[in-house]
PQR file with spaces between the fields and no chain letter, atoms N, CA, C, O and H, PARSE charges and radii, in Angstrom:
ATOM       1  N    UNK     1      99.150   92.189   91.197 -0.4000 1.5000
ATOM       2  CA   UNK     1      99.482   93.344   90.321 -0.0000 2.0000
ATOM       3  C    UNK     1     101.052   93.490   90.481  0.5500 1.7000
ATOM       4  O    UNK     1     101.561   92.990   91.484 -0.5500 1.4000
ATOM       5  N    UNK     2     101.654   93.983   89.784 -0.4000 1.5000
ATOM       6  CA   UNK     2     103.389   94.018   89.866 -0.0000 2.0000
ATOM       7  C    UNK     2     103.710   94.726   90.901  0.5500 1.7000
ATOM       8  O    UNK     2     104.812   94.375   91.321 -0.5500 1.4000
ATOM       9  H    UNK     2     101.240   94.389   88.969  0.4000 1.0000
ATOM      10  N    UNK     3     103.149   95.740   91.628 -0.4000 1.5000
ATOM      11  CA   UNK     3     103.712   96.391   92.474 -0.0000 2.0000
ATOM      12  C    UNK     3     103.399   95.438   93.858  0.5500 1.7000
ATOM      13  O    UNK     3     104.132   95.759   94.793 -0.5500 1.4000
ATOM      14  H    UNK     3     102.253   96.025   91.287  0.4000 1.0000
ATOM      15  N    UNK     4     102.803   94.740   94.052 -0.4000 1.5000
ATOM      16  CA   UNK     4     102.620   93.631   95.027 -0.0000 2.0000
ATOM      17  C    UNK     4     103.366   92.669   95.421  0.5500 1.7000
ATOM      18  O    UNK     4     103.354   92.115   96.521 -0.5500 1.4000
ATOM      19  H    UNK     4     102.207   94.479   93.292  0.4000 1.0000
ATOM      20  N    UNK     5     104.095   92.439   94.424 -0.4000 1.5000
ATOM      21  CA   UNK     5     104.808   91.082   94.265 -0.0000 2.0000
ATOM      22  C    UNK     5     106.002   91.181   94.987  0.5500 1.7000
ATOM      23  O    UNK     5     106.582   90.095   95.019 -0.5500 1.4000
ATOM      24  H    UNK     5     104.105   92.889   93.530  0.4000 1.0000
ATOM      25  N    UNK     6     106.654   92.184   95.649 -0.4000 1.5000
ATOM      26  CA   UNK     6     107.761   91.906   96.414 -0.0000 2.0000
ATOM      27  C    UNK     6     107.130   92.172   97.878  0.5500 1.7000
ATOM      28  O    UNK     6     107.895   92.500   98.785 -0.5500 1.4000
ATOM      29  H    UNK     6     106.183   93.065   95.623  0.4000 1.0000
ATOM      30  N    UNK     7     105.805   92.042   98.111 -0.4000 1.5000
ATOM      31  CA   UNK     7     105.438   92.397   99.674 -0.0000 2.0000
ATOM      32  C    UNK     7     105.087   90.918  100.221  0.5500 1.7000
ATOM      33  O    UNK     7     104.879   90.058   99.366 -0.5500 1.4000
ATOM      34  H    UNK     7     105.184   91.776   97.374  0.4000 1.0000
ATOM      35  N    UNK     8     105.013   90.591  101.462 -0.4000 1.5000
ATOM      36  CA   UNK     8     104.461   89.641  102.248 -0.0000 2.0000
ATOM      37  C    UNK     8     103.285   89.940  102.929  0.5500 1.7000
ATOM      38  O    UNK     8     103.023   91.056  103.375 -0.5500 1.4000
ATOM      39  H    UNK     8     105.182   91.289  102.157  0.4000 1.0000
ATOM      40  N    UNK     9     102.608   89.004  103.010 -0.4000 1.5000
ATOM      41  CA   UNK     9     101.073   89.255  103.848 -0.0000 2.0000
ATOM      42  C    UNK     9     101.584   89.406  105.430  0.5500 1.7000
ATOM      43  O    UNK     9     102.449   88.675  105.912 -0.5500 1.4000
ATOM      44  H    UNK     9     102.821   88.097  102.647  0.4000 1.0000
ATOM      45  N    UNK    10     100.988   90.345  106.068 -0.4000 1.5000
ATOM      46  CA   UNK    10     101.456   90.809  107.302 -0.0000 2.0000
ATOM      47  C    UNK    10     100.389   90.212  108.258  0.5500 1.7000
ATOM      48  O    UNK    10     100.677   89.292  109.024 -0.5500 1.4000
ATOM      49  H    UNK    10     100.286   90.938  105.676  0.4000 1.0000
ATOM      50  N    UNK    11      99.140   90.763  108.193 -0.4000 1.5000
ATOM      51  CA   UNK    11      97.989   90.351  109.088 -0.0000 2.0000
ATOM      52  C    UNK    11      96.760   90.436  108.309  0.5500 1.7000
ATOM      53  O    UNK    11      96.623   91.571  107.853 -0.5500 1.4000
ATOM      54  H    UNK    11      98.907   91.510  107.571  0.4000 1.0000
ATOM      55  N    UNK    12      95.911   89.717  108.026 -0.4000 1.5000
ATOM      56  CA   UNK    12      94.505   89.881  107.419 -0.0000 2.0000
ATOM      57  C    UNK    12      94.803   90.262  106.024  0.5500 1.7000
ATOM      58  O    UNK    12      95.518   89.560  105.309 -0.5500 1.4000
ATOM      59  H    UNK    12      96.022   88.795  108.396  0.4000 1.0000
ATOM      60  N    UNK    13      94.263   91.370  105.628 -0.4000 1.5000
ATOM      61  CA   UNK    13      94.410   91.707  104.376 -0.0000 2.0000
ATOM      62  C    UNK    13      95.517   92.543  103.961  0.5500 1.7000
ATOM      63  O    UNK    13      95.676   92.917  102.799 -0.5500 1.4000
ATOM      64  H    UNK    13      93.683   91.941  106.210  0.4000 1.0000
ATOM      65  N    UNK    14      96.464   92.900  105.165 -0.4000 1.5000
ATOM      66  CA   UNK    14      97.651   93.975  104.889 -0.0000 2.0000
ATOM      67  C    UNK    14      98.845   93.068  104.308  0.5500 1.7000
ATOM      68  O    UNK    14      99.071   91.906  104.647 -0.5500 1.4000
ATOM      69  H    UNK    14      96.335   92.596  106.108  0.4000 1.0000
ATOM      70  N    UNK    15      99.491   93.747  103.462 -0.4000 1.5000
ATOM      71  CA   UNK    15     100.701   93.446  102.894 -0.0000 2.0000
ATOM      72  C    UNK    15     102.041   94.272  103.283  0.5500 1.7000
ATOM      73  O    UNK    15     101.615   95.406  103.500 -0.5500 1.4000
ATOM      74  H    UNK    15      99.307   94.690  103.187  0.4000 1.0000
ATOM      75  N    UNK    16     103.143   94.279  103.437 -0.4000 1.5000
ATOM      76  CA   UNK    16     104.295   95.266  103.752 -0.0000 2.0000
ATOM      77  C    UNK    16     105.570   94.547  103.296  0.5500 1.7000
ATOM      78  O    UNK    16     105.605   93.318  103.228 -0.5500 1.4000
ATOM      79  H    UNK    16     103.489   93.357  103.261  0.4000 1.0000
ATOM      80  N    UNK    17     106.469   95.213  103.027 -0.4000 1.5000
ATOM      81  CA   UNK    17     107.796   94.611  102.886 -0.0000 2.0000
ATOM      82  C    UNK    17     108.346   93.545  103.793  0.5500 1.7000
ATOM      83  O    UNK    17     108.142   93.464  105.004 -0.5500 1.4000
ATOM      84  H    UNK    17     106.440   96.211  103.081  0.4000 1.0000
ATOM      85  N    UNK    18     109.104   92.701  103.016 -0.4000 1.5000
ATOM      86  CA   UNK    18     109.613   91.471  104.084 -0.0000 2.0000
ATOM      87  C    UNK    18     110.489   91.872  105.160  0.5500 1.7000
ATOM      88  O    UNK    18     111.326   92.703  104.807 -0.5500 1.4000
ATOM      89  H    UNK    18     109.269   92.767  102.032  0.4000 1.0000
ATOM      90  N    UNK    19     110.538   91.511  106.403 -0.4000 1.5000
ATOM      91  CA   UNK    19     111.228   91.799  107.454 -0.0000 2.0000
ATOM      92  C    UNK    19     111.586   93.183  107.909  0.5500 1.7000
ATOM      93  O    UNK    19     110.651   93.751  108.474 -0.5500 1.4000
ATOM      94  H    UNK    19     109.858   90.836  106.689  0.4000 1.0000
ATOM      95  N    UNK    20     112.568   93.794  107.822 -0.4000 1.5000
ATOM      96  CA   UNK    20     112.839   95.205  108.443 -0.0000 2.0000
ATOM      97  C    UNK    20     113.065   95.985  107.433  0.5500 1.7000
ATOM      98  O    UNK    20     113.503   97.095  107.736 -0.5500 1.4000
ATOM      99  H    UNK    20     113.328   93.333  107.364  0.4000 1.0000
ATOM     100  N    UNK    21     112.861   95.700  105.987 -0.4000 1.5000
ATOM     101  CA   UNK    21     112.962   96.527  104.671 -0.0000 2.0000
ATOM     102  C    UNK    21     111.786   97.556  104.757  0.5500 1.7000
ATOM     103  O    UNK    21     110.780   97.506  105.465 -0.5500 1.4000
ATOM     104  H    UNK    21     112.506   94.798  105.741  0.4000 1.0000
ATOM     105  N    UNK    22     112.201   98.559  103.792 -0.4000 1.5000
ATOM     106  CA   UNK    22     111.301   99.578  103.951 -0.0000 2.0000
ATOM     107  C    UNK    22     110.743   99.492  102.515  0.5500 1.7000
ATOM     108  O    UNK    22     111.526   99.026  101.688 -0.5500 1.4000
ATOM     109  H    UNK    22     113.018   98.599  103.217  0.4000 1.0000
ATOM     110  N    UNK    23     109.483   99.875  102.063 -0.4000 1.5000
ATOM     111  CA   UNK    23     108.917  100.121  100.617 -0.0000 2.0000
ATOM     112  C    UNK    23     108.854  101.606  100.171  0.5500 1.7000
ATOM     113  O    UNK    23     108.445  102.599  100.773 -0.5500 1.4000
ATOM     114  H    UNK    23     108.846  100.254  102.735  0.4000 1.0000
ATOM     115  N    UNK    24     109.385  101.454   98.926 -0.4000 1.5000
ATOM     116  CA   UNK    24     109.183  103.089   98.178 -0.0000 2.0000
ATOM     117  C    UNK    24     108.753  102.709   96.865  0.5500 1.7000
ATOM     118  O    UNK    24     109.296  101.880   96.134 -0.5500 1.4000
ATOM     119  H    UNK    24     109.717  100.647   98.437  0.4000 1.0000
ATOM     120  N    UNK    25     107.691  103.414   96.624 -0.4000 1.5000
ATOM     121  CA   UNK    25     107.204  103.330   95.232 -0.0000 2.0000
ATOM     122  C    UNK    25     107.905  104.459   94.364  0.5500 1.7000
ATOM     123  O    UNK    25     107.649  105.622   94.677 -0.5500 1.4000
ATOM     124  H    UNK    25     107.250  104.087   97.218  0.4000 1.0000
ATOM     125  N    UNK    26     108.677  104.250   93.412 -0.4000 1.5000
ATOM     126  CA   UNK    26     109.126  105.243   92.389 -0.0000 2.0000
ATOM     127  C    UNK    26     108.042  105.421   91.287  0.5500 1.7000
ATOM     128  O    UNK    26     107.672  104.430   90.657 -0.5500 1.4000
ATOM     129  H    UNK    26     108.885  103.305   93.158  0.4000 1.0000
ATOM     130  N    UNK    27     107.496  106.715   91.023 -0.4000 1.5000
ATOM     131  CA   UNK    27     106.537  106.956   90.090 -0.0000 2.0000
ATOM     132  C    UNK    27     107.097  107.964   89.046  0.5500 1.7000
ATOM     133  O    UNK    27     107.411  109.109   89.372 -0.5500 1.4000
ATOM     134  H    UNK    27     107.797  107.519   91.535  0.4000 1.0000
ATOM     135  N    UNK    28     107.217  107.456   87.680 -0.4000 1.5000
ATOM     136  CA   UNK    28     107.721  108.336   86.868 -0.0000 2.0000
ATOM     137  C    UNK    28     106.961  108.996   85.843  0.5500 1.7000
ATOM     138  O    UNK    28     105.795  108.601   85.852 -0.5500 1.4000
ATOM     139  H    UNK    28     106.962  106.526   87.414  0.4000 1.0000
ATOM     140  N    UNK    29     107.170  109.748   85.077 -0.4000 1.5000
ATOM     141  CA   UNK    29     106.224  110.498   84.205 -0.0000 2.0000
ATOM     142  C    UNK    29     104.875  110.394   84.172  0.5500 1.7000
ATOM     143  O    UNK    29     104.166  109.776   83.376 -0.5500 1.4000
ATOM     144  H    UNK    29     108.117  110.069   85.070  0.4000 1.0000
ATOM     145  N    UNK    30     104.459  111.346   85.523 -0.4000 1.5000
ATOM     146  CA   UNK    30     103.054  111.345   86.179 -0.0000 2.0000
ATOM     147  C    UNK    30     102.334  112.412   85.101  0.5500 1.7000
ATOM     148  O    UNK    30     101.145  112.627   85.336 -0.5500 1.4000
ATOM     149  H    UNK    30     105.035  111.848   86.168  0.4000 1.0000
ATOM     150  N    UNK    31     102.851  113.028   84.076 -0.4000 1.5000
ATOM     151  CA   UNK    31     102.345  114.105   83.061 -0.0000 2.0000
ATOM     152  C    UNK    31     101.895  113.316   81.900  0.5500 1.7000
ATOM     153  O    UNK    31     100.968  113.650   81.162 -0.5500 1.4000
ATOM     154  H    UNK    31     103.817  112.853   83.886  0.4000 1.0000
ATOM     155  N    UNK    32     102.662  112.162   81.775 -0.4000 1.5000
ATOM     156  CA   UNK    32     102.330  111.654   80.502 -0.0000 2.0000
ATOM     157  C    UNK    32     101.214  110.972   79.825  0.5500 1.7000
ATOM     158  O    UNK    32     101.093  110.964   78.600 -0.5500 1.4000
ATOM     159  H    UNK    32     103.415  111.890   82.375  0.4000 1.0000
ATOM     160  N    UNK    33     100.251  110.294   80.792 -0.4000 1.5000
ATOM     161  CA   UNK    33      99.267  109.356   80.298 -0.0000 2.0000
ATOM     162  C    UNK    33      98.195  110.084   79.838  0.5500 1.7000
ATOM     163  O    UNK    33      97.863  111.143   80.371 -0.5500 1.4000
ATOM     164  H    UNK    33     100.349  110.301   81.787  0.4000 1.0000
ATOM     165  N    UNK    34      97.527  109.527   78.732 -0.4000 1.5000
ATOM     166  CA   UNK    34      96.390  110.224   78.295 -0.0000 2.0000
ATOM     167  C    UNK    34      95.130  109.638   78.872  0.5500 1.7000
ATOM     168  O    UNK    34      95.126  108.517   79.380 -0.5500 1.4000
ATOM     169  H    UNK    34      97.797  108.667   78.299  0.4000 1.0000
ATOM     170  N    UNK    35      93.983  110.453   78.787 -0.4000 1.5000
ATOM     171  CA   UNK    35      92.804  110.353   79.309 -0.0000 2.0000
ATOM     172  C    UNK    35      92.200  109.179   78.637  0.5500 1.7000
ATOM     173  O    UNK    35      92.394  109.043   77.429 -0.5500 1.4000
ATOM     174  H    UNK    35      93.986  111.363   78.374  0.4000 1.0000
ATOM     175  N    UNK    36      91.404  108.211   79.367 -0.4000 1.5000
ATOM     176  CA   UNK    36      91.123  107.020   78.783 -0.0000 2.0000
ATOM     177  C    UNK    36      89.534  107.213   78.385  0.5500 1.7000
ATOM     178  O    UNK    36      88.882  108.253   78.469 -0.5500 1.4000
ATOM     179  H    UNK    36      91.247  108.321   80.349  0.4000 1.0000
ATOM     180  N    UNK    37      89.100  105.930   77.934 -0.4000 1.5000
ATOM     181  CA   UNK    37      87.389  106.043   77.398 -0.0000 2.0000
ATOM     182  C    UNK    37      86.578  106.678   78.548  0.5500 1.7000
ATOM     183  O    UNK    37      85.586  107.387   78.374 -0.5500 1.4000
ATOM     184  H    UNK    37      89.630  105.085   77.866  0.4000 1.0000
ATOM     185  N    UNK    38      87.106  106.346   79.733 -0.4000 1.5000
ATOM     186  CA   UNK    38      86.172  106.740   81.004 -0.0000 2.0000
ATOM     187  C    UNK    38      86.153  108.117   81.500  0.5500 1.7000
ATOM     188  O    UNK    38      85.274  108.649   82.178 -0.5500 1.4000
ATOM     189  H    UNK    38      87.911  105.770   79.874  0.4000 1.0000
ATOM     190  N    UNK    39      87.269  108.627   81.058 -0.4000 1.5000
ATOM     191  CA   UNK    39      87.646  109.993   81.455 -0.0000 2.0000
ATOM     192  C    UNK    39      88.367  110.403   82.528  0.5500 1.7000
ATOM     193  O    UNK    39      88.350  111.517   83.051 -0.5500 1.4000
ATOM     194  H    UNK    39      87.983  108.194   80.507  0.4000 1.0000
ATOM     195  N    UNK    40      89.290  109.014   82.967 -0.4000 1.5000
ATOM     196  CA   UNK    40      90.250  109.117   84.101 -0.0000 2.0000
ATOM     197  C    UNK    40      91.609  108.844   83.567  0.5500 1.7000
ATOM     198  O    UNK    40      91.776  108.159   82.559 -0.5500 1.4000
ATOM     199  H    UNK    40      89.303  108.109   82.542  0.4000 1.0000
ATOM     200  N    UNK    41      92.520  109.346   84.200 -0.4000 1.5000
ATOM     201  CA   UNK    41      93.972  108.993   83.746 -0.0000 2.0000
ATOM     202  C    UNK    41      94.174  108.072   84.824  0.5500 1.7000
ATOM     203  O    UNK    41      94.019  108.288   86.026 -0.5500 1.4000
ATOM     204  H    UNK    41      92.384  109.903   85.019  0.4000 1.0000
ATOM     205  N    UNK    42      94.591  106.868   84.171 -0.4000 1.5000
ATOM     206  CA   UNK    42      94.830  105.672   85.416 -0.0000 2.0000
ATOM     207  C    UNK    42      95.754  105.538   86.594  0.5500 1.7000
ATOM     208  O    UNK    42      95.535  105.070   87.711 -0.5500 1.4000
ATOM     209  H    UNK    42      94.717  106.693   83.195  0.4000 1.0000
ATOM     210  N    UNK    43      97.211  106.241   85.894 -0.4000 1.5000
ATOM     211  CA   UNK    43      98.136  106.425   87.014 -0.0000 2.0000
ATOM     212  C    UNK    43      97.370  107.302   88.260  0.5500 1.7000
ATOM     213  O    UNK    43      97.288  106.905   89.422 -0.5500 1.4000
ATOM     214  H    UNK    43      97.389  106.622   84.987  0.4000 1.0000
ATOM     215  N    UNK    44      96.897  108.429   87.806 -0.4000 1.5000
ATOM     216  CA   UNK    44      96.551  109.697   88.660 -0.0000 2.0000
ATOM     217  C    UNK    44      95.442  108.907   89.417  0.5500 1.7000
ATOM     218  O    UNK    44      95.635  108.908   90.633 -0.5500 1.4000
ATOM     219  H    UNK    44      96.964  108.752   86.861  0.4000 1.0000
ATOM     220  N    UNK    45      94.371  108.259   89.027 -0.4000 1.5000
ATOM     221  CA   UNK    45      93.392  107.653   89.621 -0.0000 2.0000
ATOM     222  C    UNK    45      93.733  106.658   90.666  0.5500 1.7000
ATOM     223  O    UNK    45      93.214  106.698   91.782 -0.5500 1.4000
ATOM     224  H    UNK    45      94.214  108.259   88.039  0.4000 1.0000
ATOM     225  N    UNK    46      94.695  105.673   90.275 -0.4000 1.5000
ATOM     226  CA   UNK    46      95.079  104.795   91.199 -0.0000 2.0000
ATOM     227  C    UNK    46      95.758  105.362   92.338  0.5500 1.7000
ATOM     228  O    UNK    46      95.499  104.870   93.436 -0.5500 1.4000
ATOM     229  H    UNK    46      95.117  105.641   89.368  0.4000 1.0000
ATOM     230  N    UNK    47      96.660  106.403   92.259 -0.4000 1.5000
ATOM     231  CA   UNK    47      97.254  107.248   93.485 -0.0000 2.0000
ATOM     232  C    UNK    47      96.073  107.752   94.398  0.5500 1.7000
ATOM     233  O    UNK    47      96.070  107.583   95.617 -0.5500 1.4000
ATOM     234  H    UNK    47      96.871  106.803   91.367  0.4000 1.0000
ATOM     235  N    UNK    48      95.222  108.291   93.806 -0.4000 1.5000
ATOM     236  CA   UNK    48      94.081  109.021   94.291 -0.0000 2.0000
ATOM     237  C    UNK    48      93.185  108.075   95.230  0.5500 1.7000
ATOM     238  O    UNK    48      92.687  108.347   96.322 -0.5500 1.4000
ATOM     239  H    UNK    48      95.224  108.428   92.815  0.4000 1.0000
ATOM     240  N    UNK    49      93.117  106.734   94.397 -0.4000 1.5000
ATOM     241  CA   UNK    49      92.351  106.020   95.060 -0.0000 2.0000
ATOM     242  C    UNK    49      93.209  105.421   96.415  0.5500 1.7000
ATOM     243  O    UNK    49      92.545  105.305   97.445 -0.5500 1.4000
ATOM     244  H    UNK    49      93.522  106.512   93.509  0.4000 1.0000
ATOM     245  N    UNK    50      94.491  105.078   96.458 -0.4000 1.5000
ATOM     246  CA   UNK    50      95.414  104.682   97.308 -0.0000 2.0000
ATOM     247  C    UNK    50      95.277  105.814   98.722  0.5500 1.7000
ATOM     248  O    UNK    50      95.158  105.504   99.907 -0.5500 1.4000
ATOM     249  H    UNK    50      95.031  105.172   95.622  0.4000 1.0000
ATOM     250  N    UNK    51      95.345  107.243   98.084 -0.4000 1.5000
ATOM     251  CA   UNK    51      95.251  108.215   99.262 -0.0000 2.0000
ATOM     252  C    UNK    51      94.174  108.323   99.958  0.5500 1.7000
ATOM     253  O    UNK    51      94.136  108.431  101.184 -0.5500 1.4000
ATOM     254  H    UNK    51      95.441  107.495   97.121  0.4000 1.0000
ATOM     255  N    UNK    52      93.054  108.296   99.062 -0.4000 1.5000
ATOM     256  CA   UNK    52      91.631  108.478   99.809 -0.0000 2.0000
ATOM     257  C    UNK    52      91.152  107.234  100.551  0.5500 1.7000
ATOM     258  O    UNK    52      90.367  107.374  101.489 -0.5500 1.4000
ATOM     259  H    UNK    52      93.085  108.209   98.066  0.4000 1.0000
ATOM     260  N    UNK    53      91.574  106.036  100.190 -0.4000 1.5000
ATOM     261  CA   UNK    53      91.124  104.685  100.661 -0.0000 2.0000
ATOM     262  C    UNK    53      92.236  104.191  101.621  0.5500 1.7000
ATOM     263  O    UNK    53      91.817  103.649  102.644 -0.5500 1.4000
ATOM     264  H    UNK    53      92.212  105.922   99.428  0.4000 1.0000
ATOM     265  N    UNK    54      93.626  104.285  101.467 -0.4000 1.5000
ATOM     266  CA   UNK    54      94.454  103.714  102.122 -0.0000 2.0000
ATOM     267  C    UNK    54      94.874  102.302  101.806  0.5500 1.7000
ATOM     268  O    UNK    54      95.520  101.523  102.506 -0.5500 1.4000
ATOM     269  H    UNK    54      93.967  104.725  100.636  0.4000 1.0000
ATOM     270  N    UNK    55      94.381  102.143  100.629 -0.4000 1.5000
ATOM     271  CA   UNK    55      94.516  100.391  100.066 -0.0000 2.0000
ATOM     272  C    UNK    55      94.365  100.815   98.504  0.5500 1.7000
ATOM     273  O    UNK    55      93.755  101.743   97.973 -0.5500 1.4000
ATOM     274  H    UNK    55      93.856  102.776  100.060  0.4000 1.0000
ATOM     275  N    UNK    56      95.219   99.690   97.944 -0.4000 1.5000
ATOM     276  CA   UNK    56      94.946   99.048   96.514 -0.0000 2.0000
ATOM     277  C    UNK    56      93.740   98.641   96.354  0.5500 1.7000
ATOM     278  O    UNK    56      93.098   98.226   97.320 -0.5500 1.4000
ATOM     279  H    UNK    56      95.714   98.935   98.375  0.4000 1.0000
ATOM     280  N    UNK    57      93.222   98.687   95.112 -0.4000 1.5000
ATOM     281  CA   UNK    57      92.023   98.150   94.645 -0.0000 2.0000
ATOM     282  C    UNK    57      92.369   97.195   93.084  0.5500 1.7000
ATOM     283  O    UNK    57      91.451   96.629   92.490 -0.5500 1.4000
ATOM     284  H    UNK    57      93.743   99.023   94.328  0.4000 1.0000
């Protein structure tokens, strides 16, 4: 995924920013997306999953 490209593998399945850098995701226009054919709003669902499970799928 595009969000994971600047990350490096830390241990096992864990990824993080290289060296002593910090990682910040800037999310813009959260109110803009439309509901898809499955009844979800993709950006909201992705963030909710990350907050619920602590990882990206």
